[in-house]
N, C-alpha and C positions, 0 to 999 in steps of 0.2 A: 503493501501501499505507499506506493511515494509519497513524499509529500512536498507538494509545490505552489507553496503559500509564499508571500510575499514575492509576487512577480515570479514564481519557481529561483526563491533565492538570487532574486535580482538579474536572472540571465534569460527572462522573456519566458511568462509562463507557457504561454499557448505554444511554442515551439519545443518547450522542453516536455510538455503533456504529450503530445503527440507522438513525441521520440520515444517517451516510456511507454506509450497505450503500443504503440508498434514493436516493441520488443516487449512485450507480453503482459504487462500492467493490469489485469482487472479493475480494479478501483484503488483512485487518484483522493489523496484530501489534503482541505484547504484549512487554514482558518476561521475565514466568514465567509457571509452569503456572498459578497461582492465579486470574490475572489472565486468561486465555485462558477457564478454568472458571468466572467469574463471567458472562462473555459467551455462551454455552454458556446456562447458566440464566437468559439474561435474553431467549432466542430467537434467537440470531446465527447464521444457520449455514453463511456464506460460511468458506472456508481461514482459520486463524488462525497465524499462524509466532507458534511463542517464542524470543523473541532472544539470551535470557540465558541463565539456572540453570537446568540441570534436574537436579534430584539424581534417585540412584539408585533411592530409593527415591519419585519424580513421578513417575517413566515410566509405572507403570502407571493413572495418572490424567490422564496425556498423553495414553495411547491409549484412554481410556474417551471425553473429552471429542469427543474425534476431532480433537487437535490436530499442529501440523506443529513436529516439535522441530528445532532445530539444533545442528551438531558444532563444536565450536568449540575441542577439544582432542584429543589420541588417548585419555586417558586417559577421558574423559565420553562418546566416540566406541563404545570399548570396553564399558561400561558398558551403552549403547543397540543394541549389538550382542547382545550376552549374553541382553538380554530380550527381544528379537526373534525371534530364536534358539528360545530356551526355549520362546516361547508362540506359536512359528511362523508371527509375522505377517509383514504387508507394510507399510513405511510410508514415505511421500516424504520426504525429508532436503534442507535446507537445511546447505551449509556455509557458515560464518564466520570469513571471512580477517582474520587482523591484517595490513595493510599498512604500520602507521607508527604507529597510535595508541597500542598497546600498552595494548589492555585484552584482553577476552576474544578468542581468536579465531586461527587454524592461523597458526601462523608458516612463512615460505618452507620453511628448510629441515625442515619436519615435515610438507610435503602429501605427498611420496611415502610417506609409512608413509600417510599418511590413505586415499591412494587406496588404496591396499593393501589396507586393512582394508574398504575401500567395496566393494572388485571381491570380496572374497573373499565379502562379504554381500549378492552383489546380490539373492539370491534373498528377498531381506525388504528391505531399501534400494534406495529409488529416488532417485537424487540429481536432485532437483527447480530446488534453486537453488541458490546461490553468491550471499555478500553480503558489505559489511564497512562502513565508517563514517571517517566525514572526520573528522579532529580540529582541523583550522583552516581550515574552508570559506567562515568567515563574516570571514577577512582576505586581503583581494584579493592583496597583499603578499607573504605570507608562498609560501613554494615547498613549501610542504609536502603540498601538494595535489593538486599536479601529479607530487610524488615516488610517494605512495600511489597514484594514479592507475597509476603508471607499473607500480609492484608488482604492480596488482590483474591490469592486462594480462597482464603474466608469468603469474600464477600460471592465471589463467582459460587461457589457452595451454594450461599443463601438464595442468588439467582435461579439457582438452579433447582433447590429445592420448592422455593415455589411453582414449577411447574413450567417454564423458560428452559429452553435450548436454541439460545442464539450459535449461531451461526460462524460468526467472527469475532476472533480474541486477538486483541493484538495488544501489545502491552510496550516492546522493545521498538526505543529511537537506535540512531546512530553507534553510539557509542553503547545501547547492548546487544546489539548485532555484531559489530568488531571482536565485542567481548563472548560473545556466547562463538563466534568463529573460530575465536583463536585460539579456545581452547579443547571445542567438541563438545562441550557440556556447558550448562548455565549454572552457575554457583549457587546463584539465588533462586533456584528451582528443587528446595527438599523435602523429603518426607519427614518428618516428626521427629523420625530417631537422628537425621541430619544428615541422611543419605543422600551420595551428589545423583541428580537428576540426567538420564541421559536424552539424547538427542536424534530424533531422525529424522530427515528432509526428504519429502517426496511431492512428485506434483510439478508442472508449468509456473514461469512465473506470471504471477497474478492470483493465483488458485496454490501455492505452497502451502503447506499444514506440517506445523511441527510440534509432536508430541514431547511432552517433557513427564518421563516416568521415576520413579525407584525401578530398582532391581528386583525387585517383585512385582513390577509392570503395573504398581495400583497407579494410576492416572493421576494428576497433581492438577494441570493446568491443558488444554490443548491450545494450543496456541496455532490459529491458523495463519494470521498476518503478520508481518513486519512493517514498521513506518520508519524507513530512511528518510533522513533531509538533505543534513551537510555532507555525510558518505556520497550523496550522488552526484557532487557537484567538485569537493574538492579531499585534500586530505583532513581528518580529525587528530588535530594533536595531540600528542600524548597516547596514543592507541594504539596498544599493538593489529599486528596488518594494515594501520594506515598509509606503510607506505608502499603501501601496492596499489593506494589510490591513486587518480590522475587528476589532473585541474582541467573543469570544463573550461574555465573560462578565463582570457587574459584581458586584463583592463589597460587599454592603452590608449592612447594622443600623441598625437607629433609635434616637432619642435617649430615654432613658431616667425623667432628669430635670435640668431646667436649676436653677443656681444662680447667684444674683450676688452675688459676696464681696470684700472690701476690698482694697483694696494691699496688699502684704505678707502675704496668706495662701498658703501651700504647699499645692501638691497634689502625691498620691499618695504612693509607697513613696517613704522618702527626699528627700522634701521638694522636689525638687531642682528644680522649679518652683515661680518667686514670683514672684506679681503684681505687675508695675510698677505697677497701676493699679485702677479698680475693673472688676472680669472678669465675664463673662458665661461659665460653666462648662457645658457642653453632657455630660454623662454618658453614655457609650455602649455596652451590653453585648456588646462582644466584644474579647478579649483573645490572646496568645499562644496559647490554649488552643486557637483557635477559627483562626489561619492571620494574626493582626496581628503581624508579626515585634518582640519586644521591641526590637530593636537601630533600629526607627524612633523610641524613644520619645527627644523634643524634638526630631527632626529631619524626622517625615514630617509630611503633611497627611491632610485628612479633607476633602469635596464636602459643604457643606449648603446649600441653597438655592441650588442652583447657582454656588455661590463655595467657593475653596480656602479652608480653616480650619487652625491652625496644631495640633498634638499638644501637649497641656499633660503635660510632667512623664514619667513611666514607665509603657507599659503593664505590665498587670496581666495574671495570668492570665484575666482573664475580664474588663476592663472596660477603657475607653478615655476620657480624658480631653480634650475639646474646647476650645480657645480660640474662643469665637463672638463676641467681644466687638463683630466689625464688621461683621456683617452686620447690615444696613439694621434687621429686625425680630429680636428673638430668637427660635431652634428653641423649637417646643415639645413636647410628649410623643408619642413615633410619628415624627416628621418623619424622613426619611432621611437617612441617613449614609452617605457612599459613600468604602469606602478605596481600591479601583481601579475604574477603570469609568465610566461616564455618567449622567449626571442636569441635567433640566435644561435641557438641549444643552452643557453643559460636562463637560469629559474631562479626566481624572488617571489616566494610561497605566499598569497595570503595569510597563512597563520604570519610568516616574519614581519610584513607588512602591517598587520592586527599589533602583532606587540609591539611594536616601534608607536602605534601608535594609542598604546595603551588600552586594549578592546579585543575584540573577539573574532574570528572569520566570520562570523554569522552577521555580524554588523558588515562590517566590509563590504560583505556580498552584496548585504540585500539594502545597502548607499549608496548605489550608483543611480546617479540621477535618472531621473526620467528624458533629459534631454541632450542622454547619451546612446548612441545609437546600439543596435544588438544586431551584429554582424554574424549569424548561424554560418557554420562551417561544418561541412561531411565530406570525409574523403581529399580533404584539401581542396575542397573544389566552396566556395559561397551559396550556400542552398538558400540563402532567405537574409531579409535586410529588414527590423523594424526601427525606422524612426518616427519621430513627431513632426519632422519639416518634410519628407521623403512620399 
């Protein structure tokens, strides 16, 4: 169940979704109704789960675009029930459980109340799925993942005891998926004696089924789907198998103007960068309005001619100055300037750019601005260009 929220993590939701569906994804996940509607307008026909906020004024659009809602609180569920009963509709539903992350989700002590509401609305709502999100799956030393899984198993048992047979169970984000694949087992799924669960995978993409069971074959959770997000697009820092993942995006601009300035010259707002030598300055038309974080001012790097060059001074809204003095040959107008990604065999990882900005890769990918064209390349050829100007 690939997660393509936030405009496909900044890559362009519709082309990303089309590629994932072509590769076998049978269902997609987004955060909000608007994102699901965009995918439908882009020609995506597979089921789309809305995992987050659904306002009462958005339910009609959710139904119109054939999206699958989640229920994450008694109040929000009641709004959904009122709508479907009034309109005499039938909808599939996924329950979102809060097993310890303390974001959206039904708490254990709310579950019975929620199940009663679902039971009374059985003519209009079919409980298709149950899910949760791990808070610390990227921290192998944390016990939070195991605690969350135990809570999830207990809540799932309550749901099944109430007579529901959900066909979609999904718990693992990118970190959870990579941790499971690296070990061949998921230590968060254990029986009461502490025996590790075993894992088997079968089926095509989009219909994979993962069965977690103890050596005694007692089924603990029948996990049918996983929800990779960042791992679809870039390495996930600090996790096993991450190095095997490739970057999907290269975020680049082009040199606009090159100046040779004497020592003592100040560059940019506030003059915070002072040239200690005669300096070649490459001016690149991309700034924080485009997704170059202002926090990389004086700290970040840009790839030019396959080499790393330091950012000189403050990032402005529309412009970045780069110290290109140490390049073997001065850059020229039109030369590539890569903020993260690959160029001429060199790589400047989005995780490195994020570290320089004091943030995470997710934020940088999602932060690439709407005025930056998305050029979709496959097999070395441009397949599609998305631009607000062309």
